[in-house]
N, C-alpha and C positions, 0 to 999 in steps of 0.2 A: 707685702706682704704688711695690710693695717688690720691692728690690733683692737677690742671695742671689749671697752667694761660692760658684763651683762647682768640687768636689774631684771627683781620680779616685782610685782603691785600687790596684795595683798588686801580686802574689803574686809574691816574687824569690827566688831564693836567697842564702845571707847572702856577702857578699864582705868584705871590710876593704877595697879599693882602694872600693869604689861608696862606700865610709858613708861619708865626710867630703861629698861632692860629691852625696848624694841629703840629705843635713841642710841643705845648704845653701842647695838647692834648695825649704825649703819643707817637709820630709817629716819624716813623722811614721809608726811604727814602732811592731805589735804583731808579735811571733815564735809561729809556727801548732805543733800539734801537730806537723806536717810534721817542721819546723828548719829550716821556710822562711820568710822575713819577710815580714808583709802590709805596705807601702806604702800611705799618704794625702797628696796631694800640692794645694796648686791646681791647676785644670786650666792657671791662664799660664804654671805651673812646666814642661809637656809637651818643648816642646824642651831644657831642660839635662835632664833627665831620660833622653831619652834619647842625648844627647850621652853622659852618665856612664856608661849601661850598653853606649852602641852597640853597639844594635838595638836594629831596626825595633820598633813598636809601631803599632801599629791597635787603635785605638779604637770600640768595640761597636757597629754600626749602628745600633742599636734605640736604645740610648740616646743617642745625635749627634742622629736625627731628630727624640726626640721636646727635646730642648736644643736646638738649633736652631729648633724651632717655635714654642720661644714666650717668645726671650730674642734680640733683635736685638743684642747687645752680644757673646751669643756668636757667630755669624755673621762676624762682624767678629776676634773673636782667633783665630775657626779660618783668617784666613789667614796663616798664619804664615809667614816670608819660607826658603821654600829654595835653598838650595845645590845649584848643575849639577849636576843630574844625581841628587841624593835625589831614594831613592822609586823608580829607574828600574832595572826589571832586565836584564841580561841574559839567557840562558840559550842555553849548548853545550853539547851534546856528547862524551864523551870515556871509551871503554871500558865501565865498568857504571855511569857516574858522571852527572849530568847538575850542570853547575857555574853557576851563582846568582851573578851577583856584581850589588850592590849600593856607592852610600854612603851612610852612618850618619854622623851625624853629625863633618863631611864626612872619614870614612877610608873606599875602598871596602874593602866587606868580601862571601870567596867563601864560599859555602855549597856542601857537592858530596850531594846529595841521591842514593841511591841508585836504581838505575833500577826495579831488581822494587820497591822504596815506593811510587814509582808506577805501576807498575801495579796495586798491591795499589788502592791508592787510585780506580785509577780504572773497576777493576772494582767498589768499592763502589758510586760514585759510577754506574754503567752498571744500581745494581738501581732505579736512577729511573726517572720518567717521561720520557720523550723533553720536552723543546720547553716543559716544568713549570717556577714556578722555590718554589722549595725552599730552606729557610729554612735559613742557615750552619749551626748547631744540632741540627740534625735529623740534615744529612751529618756533619758529626762525630760524631756518636752512629752511625750509620754503620760512617764510617774506626775504630771504637775499635776497635766489633763486629769488624770484619772483620780488624782486626790483634791480636787479644783485648788492647789492653790494660786493664786487666781493675783499675786502680789507679783509673781514673774513674770509676768504679763506686760505689754504696753499695746497698744493698737492694736489690740486680738495677736500681738508676734510672739511669741516666746524669749525672753531677754536668758541666752546659758550665761554670759561672764556674774549674772547679779543673780543670778544663781549657785557659781562656782566659786564666788564670789566671796558667798554668804554661807561661811565652812559650815555654822551647824543643823540648815538646813541643808544643806550636799551632803553632810552625813547620813545624819539621821531619812534623809532620806529617799537617800539614792547611792550611797558611799557602804554603810551596815548592811542595809537589806539586800543590796547583789552580793555582798561578802557571803548570807548568809546563802544564802539560794545556789554562787558557785560550793558552798560546802557540802551543801545538798545536794549536788550534781548537777544543778536544774542549768544552769551558763556558764561560760565562759568567760570574766572577763581579763580580756586584754589588755596591756599596757600601755597602749599604740592607740589604744584611746575606743575602745569598739568593745558590744552585749553580743554574744550568741545564747541563743536559745538552742540549748542541747536535747532539750525530754516536751515530755508533750502530755505529763500527771502533772498525778492536786502535789500540791505542796507535799504530803506526808504520806504521797503515795511512797510505793518502795519500785528500785528500778528491778525488770523483768530478772536481771542477774541478784539483783539482791534479795526477789523472792525464792531467785535456786538455790543458794547456798544461808535461807532463815537470818541473813545480820539486818539491822537494822542504823537509821542514820540519825543524828542526835539534832 
């Protein structure tokens, strides 16, 4: 059996404060036409990259599923030691914002997502059938159309790789709004790379069960 060394690539903006840490993590890079930097790292460097950029990183579920299917080694290194609270989301509301707190690289990070943005994302997802698995890239395509994010389309075709690699856009327009909707029990975000719409109510409407018990959703 031949052994292979797995790598991952990520597109990041150039930031001087990241450079040293990313190179120390075994990274190689090339500059893109957009002025951003395409980095390549050994998969084992993933925890160090997350700590350096202090942002969440979500591995493409389709790639992870293929790797896990064919390599027991990947299964073992995927069992990374997690800090207490790492990856967990605390979601609250204040005024016109959803406030999302999580722990990244030992530090508490806070993100403010406009309610209006989440409402538009929900409007896009409402166009998909109820209780059906929809690929994340298909949902992202619909969201980008709804939000008018033209830079992720080339010759009329949605560029999922560019969207996913642009971490700020991916988290602001897809990942975090989806997590708010999941918190409100409107969707299920499966780790294998699909979204399921499980409700047909408005963003701030209570479910039948919640109305019956007089509870509310944050």
